[in-house]
C-alpha positions in Angstrom: 88.6 112.8 121.5 85.1 112.6 120.1 84.3 111.3 116.7 83.3 114.7 115.6 86.7 116.2 116.6 88.5 113.4 114.8 86.5 113.9 111.7 87.2 117.7 111.9 90.9 117.1 112.2 90.9 114.6 109.4 89.1 117.2 107.3 91.9 119.7 108.0 94.6 117.3 106.9 92.5 116.4 103.8 92.2 120.1 102.8 96.0 120.5 103.3 96.6 117.5 101.1 94.3 118.9 98.4 96.3 122.2 98.4 99.5 120.2 98.3 98.3 118.4 95.2 97.7 121.8 93.6 101.2 122.9 94.6 102.8 119.8 93.1 100.7 120.3 90.0 102.3 123.8 89.6 99.4 125.9 90.8 101.4 127.7 93.5 99.0 130.7 93.8 95.9 128.6 94.3 97.8 126.3 96.7 99.0 129.4 98.6 95.5 130.8 98.8 94.0 127.6 100.1 96.7 127.0 102.6 96.3 130.6 103.7 92.6 130.1 104.3 93.3 127.0 106.4 95.9 128.9 108.4 93.4 131.7 109.1 91.0 129.1 110.4 93.5 127.1 112.6 95.7 130.1 113.6 98.8 130.3 115.6 97.2 128.3 118.5 95.7 125.5 116.4 96.7 121.9 116.5 100.5 121.7 116.3 100.6 118.9 113.7 98.3 120.8 111.5 100.3 124.0 111.9 103.6 122.1 111.2 102.3 120.4 108.1 100.6 123.4 106.7 103.5 125.8 107.3 105.9 123.3 105.8 104.0 123.2 102.6 103.1 126.9 102.7 106.8 127.6 102.6 107.1 125.6 99.3 104.3 127.8 97.8 106.2 131.1 98.5 107.9 133.1 95.8 110.1 135.2 98.1 112.9 133.3 99.9 112.4 135.4 103.1 108.7 134.4 103.2 109.7 130.8 102.6 112.1 131.0 105.6 109.4 132.5 107.8 107.0 129.7 107.0 109.6 127.0 107.5 110.5 128.5 110.9 106.7 128.4 111.8 106.8 124.7 110.8 109.7 124.0 113.1 108.2 125.9 115.9 105.0 123.9 115.6 107.0 120.7 115.5 108.8 121.7 118.7 105.5 122.5 120.3 104.6 118.8 119.9 107.5 118.0 122.1 105.9 119.8 125.0 103.5 117.0 125.4 104.4 113.3 125.9 107.1 113.7 123.3 107.1 113.5 119.5 105.9 110.3 118.0 107.8 108.4 115.3 105.9 110.2 112.6 107.0 113.6 113.9 110.7 112.5 114.3 110.7 111.5 110.7 109.7 115.1 109.8 112.7 116.7 111.5 115.3 115.9 108.8 113.0 117.5 106.2 112.2 120.5 108.3 115.9 121.3 108.9 116.8 120.5 105.3 114.2 123.1 104.2 115.6 125.7 106.5 119.1 125.0 105.3 117.9 125.4 101.7 116.2 128.7 102.7 119.4 130.0 104.2 121.3 129.1 101.0 118.8 131.1 98.9 119.3 134.0 101.3 123.1 133.7 101.0 123.6 132.8 104.7 125.8 129.7 104.4 126.7 129.4 108.1 123.0 129.3 109.1 122.5 126.8 106.3 125.3 124.6 107.6 123.8 124.6 111.1 120.4 123.3 109.9 122.0 120.9 107.5 124.0 119.4 110.4 120.8 119.1 112.3 119.1 117.5 109.4 121.9 115.0 109.1 121.8 114.3 112.8 118.0 113.6 112.6 118.2 111.0 109.8 118.3 108.1 112.2 114.5 108.4 112.4 114.2 107.8 108.6 113.3 104.5 107.1 115.2 102.9 104.3 112.4 103.7 101.8 111.7 106.2 99.0 111.0 109.1 101.4 114.0 108.4 103.7 116.4 107.8 100.8 115.1 111.0 99.1 115.7 113.1 102.1 119.1 111.7 102.7 120.0 112.3 99.0 118.8 115.9 99.2 120.9 116.4 102.4 124.0 115.0 100.6 123.3 117.2 97.6 123.1 120.3 99.7 126.2 119.3 101.7 128.1 119.0 98.4 126.8 122.4 97.3 127.8 124.0 100.6 131.3 122.3 100.5 132.3 124.6 97.6 131.0 127.7 99.3 133.5 129.9 101.2 134.1 128.4 104.7 134.0 124.8 103.7 131.5 122.1 104.4 128.9 121.6 107.1 130.2 121.6 110.6 128.6 119.8 113.6 126.6 122.0 115.9 128.0 122.4 119.4 126.4 119.3 121.1 128.0 117.1 118.4 131.5 118.4 118.9 134.0 115.8 120.2 
């Protein structure tokens, strides 16, 4: 990769980061607008890491739960596209618990508890990639909180997905 390409990719991540700062500061509309501009530039065929990161945060900027789900599904699709190469690196593996947790939360908002349980089980199964740090502990705590919430829903708590069955 040339220095110009690396600088360009760094610029995309910097712009995503700037939009995320706006999102965390409460300016959802401006964050959504900026992320939308970047998405228009990189498109569906752009760098998978950029698409995954952008879509993951774009989901958080949505007001409609169905739109949030659509963006979280784009993020997961982009993450899975990274696996088509030499395999996901450790940084990508750390992202899977959060991606599946977001999808589970989306399905809860859409009153689809069974779909939520599937993604919550996948989030839990992927936590082995998390470090024992603030991020990892926060994701694990959020998974546990959503598990508790779903446990009181009709149908009981999260169940393992088929490949985890004894």
